[in-house]
C-alpha positions as CSV (number, residue, x, y, z in Angstrom):
1,M,0.0,-0.3,0.2
2,A,3.0,2.4,0.7
3,L,4.3,1.9,-2.6
4,L,0.8,2.9,-4.1
5,A,0.3,5.6,-2.5
6,G,3.6,6.8,-3.3
7,S,3.3,6.2,-6.9
8,A,0.2,7.8,-6.6
9,L,1.6,11.1,-5.4
10,A,4.5,11.2,-7.5
11,S,1.7,11.2,-10.4
12,E,-0.2,13.8,-8.6
13,G,2.7,16.0,-8.0
14,D,3.7,15.7,-12.1
15,E,0.2,16.9,-13.0
16,F,0.3,20.0,-11.0
17,F,3.7,20.6,-12.2
18,E,2.9,20.3,-15.6
19,Q,-0.4,22.4,-15.6
20,K,0.0,24.8,-12.9
21,I,4.1,25.4,-13.1
22,R,5.9,24.0,-16.5
23,P,3.5,26.7,-18.3
24,V,4.2,29.9,-15.7
25,L,8.3,29.0,-16.5
26,A,7.7,28.1,-20.3
27,D,5.9,31.6,-20.3
28,R,7.6,33.9,-18.1
29,C,11.0,32.6,-16.9
30,Y,12.3,30.7,-20.1
31,P,13.2,33.5,-22.1
32,C,15.9,34.6,-19.5
33,H,16.7,31.4,-18.1
34,S,16.5,28.4,-20.1
35,A,19.1,26.5,-22.2
36,T,17.4,28.3,-25.7
37,S,17.5,32.2,-24.0
38,E,19.8,34.5,-26.0
39,K,21.3,35.7,-23.2
40,L,21.3,33.5,-19.9
41,K,20.4,35.7,-16.9
42,G,22.3,35.3,-13.8
43,G,23.7,32.0,-14.8
44,L,20.4,30.3,-14.0
45,H,18.3,27.5,-15.8
46,L,14.6,26.5,-15.1
47,D,14.3,24.3,-17.6
48,S,15.5,21.5,-15.7
49,R,15.1,20.8,-12.1
50,E,18.7,20.2,-11.8
51,G,19.2,23.7,-13.6
52,A,16.9,25.1,-10.5
53,L,18.5,22.9,-7.4
54,K,21.8,24.5,-8.8
55,G,20.8,27.8,-8.9
56,G,22.5,30.5,-10.5
57,D,25.2,33.0,-9.2
58,T,24.0,33.5,-5.7
59,R,22.6,30.2,-4.3
60,P,19.8,27.6,-4.9
61,A,16.6,28.8,-6.7
62,I,14.8,25.8,-5.1
63,V,14.8,24.2,-1.6
64,P,11.9,21.1,-2.1
65,G,9.6,20.9,0.6
66,D,10.8,24.5,1.8
67,P,9.8,27.3,-0.1
68,E,10.7,30.0,2.9
69,K,14.5,29.0,2.2
70,S,13.7,29.1,-1.9
71,L,15.4,31.9,-3.4
72,L,12.6,31.1,-6.1
73,V,9.8,32.4,-4.1
74,E,11.5,35.1,-2.8
75,A,12.0,36.3,-5.8
76,I,8.7,35.9,-7.5
77,G,7.0,37.2,-4.3
78,Y,9.1,40.6,-4.9
79,K,10.5,40.3,-1.2
80,N,13.6,41.8,-1.9
81,V,13.5,45.5,-3.8
82,D,17.0,43.9,-5.1
83,L,15.8,40.7,-6.5
84,Q,11.9,40.8,-8.2
85,M,11.1,38.2,-10.5
86,P,9.5,38.5,-13.6
87,P,11.1,42.5,-13.3
88,K,8.6,44.0,-15.6
89,K,5.1,42.8,-13.7
90,K,4.8,40.2,-10.9
91,L,3.2,37.2,-11.2
92,A,-0.5,36.6,-10.4
93,E,-1.1,35.8,-6.8
94,E,-2.4,32.3,-7.8
95,N,0.7,31.4,-9.5
96,I,2.6,32.2,-6.5
97,S,0.8,30.4,-4.3
98,D,1.1,27.3,-7.1
99,F,4.8,27.7,-6.8
100,V,4.5,27.4,-3.0
101,S,2.8,24.7,-3.3
102,W,4.7,22.8,-5.8
103,I,7.9,23.3,-3.6
104,K,5.9,22.0,-0.5
105,M,5.0,18.4,-2.5
106,G,9.0,18.0,-2.7
107,A,9.0,20.2,-6.6
108,P,8.2,17.3,-8.5
109,W,9.7,17.1,-12.2
110,P,8.3,14.5,-14.5
111,G,10.9,12.9,-16.5
112,V,14.2,14.2,-14.3
113,V,17.2,12.8,-15.8
114,S,20.8,14.1,-15.6
115,Q,21.9,16.4,-18.4
116,N,24.5,19.1,-19.0
117,I,22.1,21.9,-18.6
118,S,24.7,24.3,-20.9
119,A,24.1,22.0,-24.0
120,R,21.2,23.3,-26.6
121,P,18.5,21.1,-26.8
122,S,19.0,18.9,-29.8
123,T,16.5,19.3,-33.0
124,F,13.2,17.9,-32.4
125,N,12.9,15.1,-35.3
126,L,9.4,13.1,-34.9
127,E,10.0,10.4,-37.4
128,Q,13.1,9.7,-35.6
129,R,11.8,8.9,-32.9
130,R,8.8,7.1,-34.5
131,E,11.2,4.9,-35.6
132,K,13.4,3.7,-32.6
133,H,11.5,4.2,-29.6
134,W,9.8,0.7,-29.3
135,S,6.4,1.9,-28.7
136,W,5.8,3.3,-31.6
137,K,6.6,0.5,-33.8
138,P,4.3,-1.8,-35.3
139,I,2.9,-4.6,-33.1
140,Q,4.4,-8.0,-34.6
141,S,3.6,-11.5,-33.9
142,E,6.0,-13.4,-31.3
143,R,6.3,-17.0,-31.5
144,P,5.8,-18.4,-28.4
145,P,8.9,-19.0,-26.3
146,A,9.8,-23.1,-25.5
147,V,9.2,-23.9,-21.8
148,K,10.6,-26.9,-19.6
149,E,7.2,-27.5,-17.8
150,T,5.3,-28.3,-21.3
151,K,2.3,-29.6,-18.8
152,W,1.6,-26.0,-17.2
153,P,0.5,-23.6,-20.4
154,E,-3.2,-23.7,-20.9
155,S,-2.7,-21.2,-23.8
156,A,0.3,-19.3,-26.1
157,V,0.0,-16.7,-23.4
158,D,1.0,-18.9,-20.6
159,R,4.1,-20.0,-22.6
160,F,5.7,-16.6,-21.9
161,I,4.7,-15.9,-18.7
162,L,6.4,-19.5,-17.8
163,S,9.3,-18.5,-19.4
164,K,9.8,-15.8,-17.3
165,L,9.4,-17.4,-14.5
166,E,11.8,-19.7,-15.2
167,E,14.3,-17.2,-16.5
168,S,14.0,-16.2,-12.9
169,H,14.0,-20.0,-11.2
170,L,10.5,-19.4,-10.0
171,T,8.0,-22.0,-10.5
172,P,3.7,-21.3,-11.0
173,A,1.8,-21.3,-8.1
174,P,-0.3,-24.4,-7.4
175,S,-4.0,-24.5,-8.4
176,A,-6.5,-23.1,-6.6
177,D,-9.4,-25.4,-4.7
178,K,-12.7,-25.3,-5.9
179,R,-14.0,-23.2,-3.1
180,T,-11.3,-20.5,-3.6
181,L,-11.8,-20.5,-7.6
182,I,-15.0,-19.9,-7.4
183,R,-15.0,-16.4,-4.9
184,R,-12.0,-15.3,-7.3
185,T,-13.7,-15.6,-10.0
186,Y,-17.4,-13.8,-9.0
187,F,-15.5,-11.0,-7.5
188,D,-13.2,-10.4,-10.8
189,L,-16.2,-10.8,-13.0
190,I,-18.8,-8.6,-10.9
191,G,-17.2,-7.7,-8.1
192,L,-19.4,-9.6,-5.6
193,P,-19.2,-12.8,-3.0
194,P,-20.9,-15.8,-4.3
195,K,-24.1,-16.7,-2.5
196,P,-23.4,-20.1,-0.7
197,S,-26.2,-22.0,-2.9
198,E,-23.6,-21.1,-5.8
199,V,-20.4,-22.4,-4.6
200,E,-22.6,-25.2,-3.1
201,T,-23.5,-26.0,-6.9
202,F,-20.1,-25.4,-8.4
203,L,-18.5,-27.8,-5.6
204,N,-21.1,-30.7,-6.2
205,D,-20.4,-30.1,-10.5
206,S,-17.8,-32.4,-11.7
207,S,-18.6,-32.0,-15.1
208,P,-15.7,-30.9,-17.4
209,G,-17.5,-27.8,-18.4
210,A,-18.3,-26.7,-14.7
211,F,-16.0,-23.7,-14.6
212,E,-17.0,-22.5,-17.9
213,K,-20.7,-22.5,-16.9
214,V,-20.0,-20.1,-14.1
215,V,-17.7,-18.2,-16.0
216,D,-20.5,-17.7,-18.9
217,R,-23.5,-17.3,-16.3
218,L,-21.3,-14.2,-15.2
219,L,-20.0,-13.0,-18.1
220,A,-23.7,-12.8,-19.2
221,S,-25.3,-10.9,-16.4
222,P,-26.1,-7.2,-16.1
223,Q,-23.4,-7.4,-12.9
224,F,-20.9,-7.9,-15.3
225,G,-21.1,-4.5,-17.0
226,E,-21.9,-2.6,-14.2
227,R,-18.4,-3.7,-12.6
228,W,-16.2,-3.2,-15.1
229,A,-17.5,-0.3,-16.8
230,R,-16.7,1.7,-13.7
231,H,-12.7,1.5,-14.4
232,W,-13.7,3.2,-17.9
233,L,-15.7,5.8,-15.9
234,D,-12.6,6.5,-13.6
235,L,-10.7,6.9,-16.6
236,A,-13.4,9.3,-18.3
237,R,-13.4,11.3,-15.1
238,Y,-17.3,10.6,-14.9
239,S,-19.2,12.6,-12.3
240,E,-22.7,13.5,-12.0
241,T,-21.8,16.9,-11.1
242,L,-19.7,20.0,-12.1
243,G,-17.7,20.5,-9.2
244,H,-16.1,24.4,-8.7
245,E,-18.0,26.5,-5.9
246,F,-21.9,25.4,-6.0
247,D,-21.3,22.1,-7.8
248,Y,-24.2,22.3,-10.4
249,A,-25.8,19.0,-11.2
250,N,-24.3,17.6,-15.1
251,F,-27.5,17.4,-16.6
252,N,-28.4,13.6,-18.2
253,A,-24.5,12.8,-17.3
254,W,-26.6,9.3,-16.0
255,R,-26.7,8.6,-19.9
256,Y,-23.2,8.1,-20.6
257,R,-22.8,5.8,-17.6
258,D,-25.6,3.7,-18.5
259,Y,-24.6,3.7,-22.4
260,V,-21.0,2.6,-21.0
261,I,-22.7,-0.3,-18.9
262,R,-24.6,-1.3,-22.1
263,A,-21.6,-1.2,-24.1
264,F,-20.1,-4.1,-21.7
265,N,-22.5,-5.8,-21.5
266,S,-23.4,-5.7,-25.3
267,D,-19.5,-7.0,-26.3
268,V,-19.3,-3.7,-28.4
269,P,-15.9,-3.8,-29.9
270,Y,-13.5,-1.5,-29.0
271,N,-12.8,-0.3,-31.8
272,Q,-16.7,1.0,-32.3
273,F,-16.8,2.2,-28.6
274,V,-13.9,4.2,-29.1
275,V,-14.9,6.3,-32.2
276,E,-18.4,6.6,-30.4
277,Q,-16.9,8.7,-27.9
278,I,-14.5,10.6,-30.1
279,A,-17.4,11.4,-33.3
280,G,-20.2,9.5,-32.3
281,D,-22.7,12.3,-33.6
282,L,-21.0,12.1,-37.1
283,L,-21.7,8.4,-37.5
284,E,-23.6,8.3,-40.9
285,H,-25.4,4.9,-39.6
286,P,-25.2,5.3,-36.1
287,R,-25.3,1.9,-33.4
288,R,-28.9,2.0,-31.7
289,H,-30.3,0.3,-29.0
290,P,-31.7,-3.0,-30.3
291,T,-34.9,-2.8,-28.7
292,E,-35.9,1.1,-27.9
293,G,-34.2,2.1,-31.2
294,F,-32.6,5.1,-29.5
295,N,-28.9,6.2,-30.5
296,E,-26.7,4.6,-28.8
297,A,-23.6,6.4,-30.7
298,V,-24.2,9.9,-29.9
299,I,-24.4,9.9,-26.4
300,G,-20.9,8.4,-26.0
301,T,-19.7,11.6,-26.9
302,G,-20.9,12.7,-23.5
303,F,-17.4,11.9,-22.6
304,F,-15.8,15.5,-23.6
305,W,-18.2,17.0,-21.3
306,L,-17.5,15.0,-18.0
307,G,-14.8,17.3,-16.0
308,Q,-14.9,20.3,-13.6
309,R,-16.5,23.8,-15.2
310,S,-16.3,27.1,-13.8
311,H,-19.7,28.7,-13.4
312,S,-18.6,32.5,-14.1
313,P,-15.4,32.7,-15.3
314,V,-13.5,35.9,-15.4
315,D,-11.3,34.9,-17.9
316,V,-13.3,33.2,-20.4
317,R,-10.8,32.8,-22.6
318,L,-8.3,31.2,-20.1
319,E,-11.7,29.1,-19.3
320,Q,-11.9,27.7,-22.3
321,A,-8.2,27.0,-22.8
322,E,-8.1,25.4,-19.7
323,V,-11.7,23.2,-20.6
324,V,-9.8,22.2,-23.8
325,A,-6.9,21.1,-22.0
326,N,-8.4,18.7,-19.9
327,Q,-10.4,17.5,-22.8
328,I,-6.7,16.6,-24.7
329,D,-5.6,15.3,-21.7
330,V,-7.9,13.0,-20.4
331,T,-8.8,12.0,-24.1
332,T,-5.2,11.2,-24.9
333,K,-4.5,8.9,-21.5
334,T,-7.7,7.3,-22.1
335,F,-7.1,6.2,-25.5
336,L,-3.6,6.5,-26.2
337,G,-2.5,5.4,-22.6
338,L,-0.3,8.6,-22.6
339,T,-0.8,12.5,-22.2
340,V,-0.4,14.7,-24.9
341,A,-0.9,17.7,-22.0
342,C,3.3,18.4,-22.3
343,A,3.0,19.2,-25.8
344,R,1.0,22.4,-24.9
345,C,4.0,24.5,-24.0
346,H,6.9,22.4,-25.2
347,D,7.8,19.4,-28.2
348,H,7.7,16.6,-25.2
349,K,11.3,15.3,-24.4
350,F,10.8,11.6,-25.0
351,D,7.5,10.9,-27.0
352,A,7.0,11.4,-30.5
353,I,4.6,14.4,-29.9
354,S,5.1,18.0,-30.7
355,T,3.5,21.2,-30.1
356,R,1.6,20.7,-33.3
357,D,0.5,17.8,-32.0
358,Y,-1.5,19.2,-29.3
359,Y,-2.7,22.4,-31.3
360,S,-4.2,20.2,-34.0
361,L,-6.2,18.7,-31.1
362,Y,-7.5,21.6,-29.7
363,G,-8.6,23.0,-32.9
364,V,-10.7,20.5,-33.7
365,L,-11.8,20.6,-29.9
366,S,-12.3,24.6,-29.6
367,S,-14.3,24.6,-32.6
368,S,-16.8,22.2,-31.4
369,R,-19.8,23.4,-28.8
370,Y,-21.6,21.6,-26.2
371,T,-25.4,20.4,-27.1
372,Q,-28.2,18.3,-26.0
373,H,-28.9,15.8,-28.6
374,S,-31.9,14.0,-29.5
375,I,-31.8,10.4,-29.1
376,G,-35.2,9.2,-30.2
377,P,-35.6,6.8,-32.9
378,T,-35.9,8.4,-36.0
379,E,-38.8,6.7,-37.5
380,A,-40.8,8.0,-34.8
381,L,-39.6,11.6,-35.1
382,A,-40.5,11.4,-38.7
383,E,-44.1,10.0,-38.3
384,R,-44.6,13.5,-36.4
385,A,-42.7,15.7,-38.6
386,A,-44.9,14.5,-41.1
387,A,-48.2,14.9,-38.6
388,L,-47.0,18.6,-38.2
389,K,-46.8,19.3,-41.7
390,A,-49.8,17.9,-43.0
391,L,-51.6,20.3,-39.9
392,K,-49.4,23.3,-41.2
393,R,-51.0,22.7,-45.1
394,N,-54.9,22.0,-43.5
395,F,-54.3,25.9,-41.3
396,V,-52.7,27.4,-44.5
397,H,-56.0,26.2,-46.6
């Protein structure tokens, strides 16, 4: 649990840095304090954690965990008349507070690597990174490796697992007894324990397909979708309220929740599931509910409206930029397994992602708008429209 908590804190700190600290550094500090500065001021680099810890001509700019001893906080707070940064205009109090909070966290800085802070960055080559890094290469089929214990694997995947175990001189855990197996299966597939009667039925079933029958029944149960949809809803930052000060209800958010549950229970293919959430309102032939006929695909686009909103933002343009930034961040984390949020301010240092990619996505999302959409069967709407036209004709004549 301690390891999990530490990882969660690190992730939270990294995200805080990318959203609150790096944009301010890039906008207000890098022109004078980075490897790309035309003339480095005070010998101070603020484009790396190493540079901030080393400091410039006087002392370290930050002391992780101690804002009071951090020269950077002193400078941006205008606490010393001889040291006020940025010199032309003081940062907003909100920004200063963010820097204090960041340093209290220990000044987390994503992707920290040892580097020569005086060296200028190399040219960003997107295609070269795609060619070199394993995660960007096309998926290739691999032959299952040979293993010593040939009777243990029941599938090709088992052989890959067993191969690594044997390399480390380990052996697989023994098979679970039937009582343990059915409890694990229930918790895994529907998140609930089996009833005593269900356990007894399974223990007394000695047929070859006894376990398969349990699995098939659980996969076909409504609870399966409810259990596994929760994981997806976490990725989509699902909430039935909008957060912020008054936490207003997010109208019709429950429709997206139920849409995800139905998708899991209906075995909707993943590629279809992705398309519906990104562009379900643009499909020529949208997927419809098999019995009630309403438009399932367009409900999927509710994915973009989930998340916190300010009720009456002072700076409307800044609010729009923050909303779209959140949409880009969540969309790429959910569907790509990585974030593009960092490219809001700079080309990625490791991934093949550029600021051009970020603002291409920004253009798509910022040119879209929130709307309530009719999901009813088109046939019923067509009949009502025809009836209204007939009434109009009779009225005119």
